C-alpha positions in Angstrom: -10.2 16.7 -81.8 -10.8 13.8 -79.3 -8.5 15.7 -76.6 -10.5 19.2 -77.5 -14.0 17.5 -77.1 -12.8 15.7 -73.6 -11.5 19.5 -72.6 -15.1 20.7 -73.3 -16.7 17.7 -71.4 -14.7 18.4 -68.2 -15.6 22.1 -68.4 -19.2 21.3 -68.5 -18.4 19.6 -65.1 -16.6 22.0 -63.2 -18.2 24.4 -61.0 -16.9 28.2 -60.8 -14.7 27.4 -57.8 -13.0 24.5 -59.6 -14.4 21.5 -58.1 -15.4 18.4 -60.5 -19.0 17.4 -60.0 -19.6 13.9 -58.7 -15.9 13.4 -58.1 -14.5 12.2 -61.2 -11.1 10.8 -60.6 -10.2 9.8 -64.3 -11.6 9.5 -68.0 -10.7 6.5 -69.8 -11.2 6.6 -73.6 -14.3 9.0 -72.7 -15.6 7.2 -70.0 -15.8 8.5 -66.1 -14.3 6.7 -63.3 -15.4 8.4 -60.1 -14.1 8.6 -56.6 -17.3 6.6 -55.4 -16.7 3.9 -57.8 -13.2 3.8 -56.7 -14.2 3.4 -52.9 -16.4 0.7 -53.8 -14.1 -1.4 -55.4 -11.8 -0.8 -52.5 -14.2 -2.0 -50.0 -15.1 -4.9 -52.2 -11.7 -6.0 -52.7 -9.9 -4.7 -49.7 -7.3 -3.2 -51.9 -5.6 0.3 -52.0 -7.2 3.2 -54.1 -4.5 2.9 -56.8 -5.0 -1.1 -57.1 -9.0 -0.3 -57.3 -8.5 2.6 -60.2 -6.5 0.1 -61.9 -9.0 -2.3 -62.0 -11.6 0.3 -62.9 -9.3 1.6 -65.7 -8.9 -2.3 -67.0 -12.5 -2.7 -66.9 -13.1 0.8 -69.2 -10.3 -0.1 -71.6 -12.0 -3.9 -71.9 -15.3 -2.2 -72.5 -13.7 -0.2 -75.4 -11.9 -2.9 -76.8 -15.0 -5.1 -77.0 -17.4 -2.4 -78.5 -17.5 -3.9 -81.6 -18.2 -7.4 -80.5 -21.6 -8.7 -81.3 -23.3 -11.7 -79.6 -26.2 -13.2 -81.6 -29.5 -13.6 -79.2 -29.7 -17.1 -80.0 -26.2 -17.7 -78.7 -27.3 -15.9 -75.5 -30.5 -18.2 -75.6 -28.4 -21.5 -75.6 -25.9 -20.4 -73.0 -29.0 -19.5 -70.8 -30.4 -22.6 -71.6 -27.4 -24.7 -70.7 -27.1 -23.0 -67.3 -30.6 -23.8 -66.5 -29.7 -27.7 -67.5 -26.5 -27.4 -65.4 -28.8 -26.7 -62.3 -31.4 -28.7 -63.0 -33.8 -26.2 -64.0 -36.1 -24.9 -66.7 -35.7 -21.5 -67.8 -38.9 -20.2 -66.5 -38.2 -21.5 -63.1 -34.8 -19.9 -63.7 -36.7 -16.7 -64.5 -38.7 -16.9 -61.4 -36.0 -17.6 -58.9 -34.0 -14.5 -60.3 -37.0 -12.4 -60.1 -37.7 -13.4 -56.3 -33.8 -12.5 -55.8 -34.3 -9.0 -57.3 -32.7 -9.7 -60.6 -34.7 -8.5 -63.7 -34.2 -11.0 -66.6 -32.9 -8.1 -68.8 -30.0 -7.5 -66.4 -29.3 -11.2 -66.5 -29.4 -11.4 -70.1 -27.1 -8.3 -70.4 -24.5 -10.2 -67.9 -25.0 -13.4 -69.7 -24.1 -11.3 -73.1 -21.2 -9.5 -71.7 -19.8 -12.6 -70.4 -20.0 -14.2 -73.8 -18.2 -11.1 -75.2 -15.3 -11.3 -72.8 -14.9 -15.0 -73.4 -14.9 -14.3 -77.4 -12.5 -11.4 -76.8 -10.2 -13.3 -74.8 -10.3 -16.2 -77.3 -9.5 -14.0 -80.5 -7.1 -11.6 -78.9 -5.5 -13.3 -75.8 -5.8 -17.3 -76.0 -4.5 -17.6 -79.7 -0.8 -15.9 -78.8 -0.4 -18.5 -75.8 1.4 -21.7 -77.4 1.2 -25.3 -76.1 3.5 -26.1 -73.4 6.4 -28.3 -73.6 6.8 -31.2 -71.4 9.6 -29.7 -69.8 7.8 -26.5 -69.1 5.1 -28.6 -67.4 7.9 -30.5 -65.5 9.2 -27.3 -64.1 6.0 -26.0 -63.1 5.2 -29.3 -61.2 8.5 -29.1 -59.4 7.7 -25.5 -58.4 4.2 -26.0 -57.3 3.6 -29.6 -55.9 1.3 -28.1 -53.1 -1.1 -27.4 -55.9 -1.5 -31.1 -56.5 -2.1 -32.5 -53.1 -5.2 -34.5 -53.1 -7.1 -36.9 -50.8 -6.2 -40.5 -50.3 -9.6 -41.7 -50.8 -13.1 -40.4 -51.1 -16.4 -41.6 -49.2 -19.3 -41.7 -51.4 -23.1 -42.8 -51.7 -23.7 -43.8 -55.3 -27.2 -43.1 -56.8 -28.4 -44.4 -60.1 -31.5 -44.1 -62.2 -33.0 -45.8 -65.3 -33.3 -42.5 -67.0 -32.4 -39.0 -67.3 -35.6 -37.6 -66.4 -35.6 -40.0 -63.0 -32.2 -38.7 -62.4 -33.2 -35.0 -62.8 -36.0 -35.4 -60.5 -33.9 -37.1 -58.0 -31.5 -34.1 -58.0 -34.2 -31.6 -57.7 -36.1 -33.3 -54.9 -33.9 -35.9 -53.4 -36.6 -38.1 -53.3 -34.9 -41.9 -53.4 -38.0 -43.8 -54.4 -37.0 -45.9 -57.5 -33.5 -45.2 -57.1 -30.9 -47.5 -56.3 -27.9 -46.8 -54.0 -24.9 -47.8 -52.2 -22.2 -46.8 -50.1 -18.4 -46.9 -51.3 -15.1 -45.8 -50.4 -12.5 -45.5 -53.3 -9.0 -44.9 -53.4 -8.4 -41.7 -55.5 -5.7 -43.4 -57.3 -8.1 -45.9 -58.9 -10.7 -43.1 -60.1 -11.3 -42.2 -63.6 -9.7 -38.8 -64.2 -13.0 -37.0 -65.1 -14.9 -38.6 -62.2 -11.9 -37.7 -59.9 -11.8 -34.1 -61.0 -15.7 -33.7 -60.4 -15.5 -35.0 -56.9 -12.7 -32.8 -56.1 -14.6 -29.7 -57.2 -17.9 -31.1 -55.1 -18.1 -29.8 -51.7 -18.8 -32.5 -48.9 -22.5 -33.6 -48.5 -23.3 -32.1 -52.1 -23.8 -34.1 -55.3 -21.8 -34.5 -58.5 -23.3 -34.0 -61.8 -24.9 -36.9 -63.4 -22.9 -39.3 -65.5 -24.2 -41.3 -68.6 -23.0 -44.8 -67.8 -24.7 -46.2 -70.9 -27.7 -48.2 -69.4 -28.3 -46.0 -66.3 -27.6 -42.5 -64.9 -25.4 -41.9 -61.9 -24.6 -39.2 -59.5 -22.3 -39.3 -56.2 -23.1 -37.8 -53.2 -19.5 -36.9 -51.6 -19.7 -37.8 -47.8 -15.8 -37.1 -47.0 -12.2 -36.7 -48.8 -9.9 -38.5 -46.6 -5.8 -38.3 -46.2 -3.5 -36.3 -48.3 -1.1 -37.5 -51.0 0.8 -35.6 -54.0 -0.2 -36.9 -57.5 2.3 -38.3 -59.6 3.6 -36.3 -62.7 1.9 -38.6 -65.0 -1.4 -38.8 -63.1 -1.4 -35.0 -62.7 -0.6 -34.1 -66.1 -3.8 -32.7 -67.3 -4.3 -30.7 -64.2 -0.6 -29.3 -64.4 -1.4 -28.4 -68.0 -4.5 -26.5 -67.1 -2.7 -24.8 -64.4 0.0 -23.5 -66.5 -2.4 -22.5 -68.9 -4.0 -20.4 -66.4 -0.8 -18.9 -65.4 -0.1 -17.8 -68.8 -3.3 -16.6 -69.7 -3.1 -14.5 -66.5 0.4 -13.1 -67.7 -0.9 -12.5 -71.2 -4.0 -10.6 -70.2 -1.8 -8.4 -68.0 0.7 -7.6 -70.6 -2.2 -7.0 -73.3 -4.1 -4.2 -70.7 -0.8 -2.8 -70.1 0.0 -2.2 -73.7 -3.5 -1.3 -74.3 -3.2 1.3 -71.6 -0.2 2.9 -72.9 -1.7 3.6 -76.0 -5.0 4.9 -74.6 -6.5 8.1 -73.7 -6.4 8.1 -69.9 -7.0 11.3 -68.5 -6.2 11.9 -64.6 -8.3 14.5 -62.9 -6.0 16.4 -60.5 -8.2 17.3 -57.0 
C-alpha cells in the first residue's frame, strides 16, 4: 500500500512531459529531498552531490526514527535556562538578542527540542551499544593518535576572584574590575588541576574561562597565551584518551546504525 500511495503522490507531481516539479531527487519514508536542497548542502559543506544526498537521506531517516520521541516542555525550559546561564544571560535577555539576530523564539525552542530529541535518541539506540574500553584498547588508541595529545608546556593567565557568584557574573558581563581581586600567573600545564587544564585548553586566547567555585570565592581566568608543546603521558591523558576513543566508537556506531536503517527503509530515487 505504501508504494502505491507513493506512486500516486509522484504522479501528482509529474507534468505531462514527464518532468518532476521542484526537482525532487529522492523520497525517503514519504519525505522528499529536492535538488535545491542537495545543491545547498554541497555548497555549505563543499562536498560532492552524492555525499550531500547521503547526508540528507540520513537526516530524513533520523527524523523518521525520532518521530515518536517526545520532549516535555519543562525539559526544554530547563535546557534553555541552562544555556542562558552559561552565557551569563537571563532568558528575557537571550530572547531579545535572538530577536535582534532575526531568530524567532519559536524557532529557537524548536531547535532546542530537536537537539534534545537527538540526544535522547542517541542515548537510547546507539550509546547503549558501546562498551567501556579496556586499558589495552586505550593504550593502542594513544599510540596510534599521539598527535591528538600534544598540549602547551605552560599557560599565561590573569586570575580574577570575587566574593560572590553575582559579583562574578557582573564582572563577566561588564568586565568592570571594581571590587575584583586579580593577579598575573604563569603555570606549567602538568601542575594544573585536570578540570581547570581542560577548560583552559578549550578557551581561546584573550577570553575568559567559566567561573569556578573555590569555596570562599569565585574564580575565573583570562587566558593570555599558551606556550610551547609537549605530549601528555598516557596516565595524565587517560580522561582525554577515553573521550576520544568513545567519540570514535560513537561515530562508527552512528554510521553503522544508519546504514542498517537505510537498507530497511523505503528510499525511492527519482530518475531524471
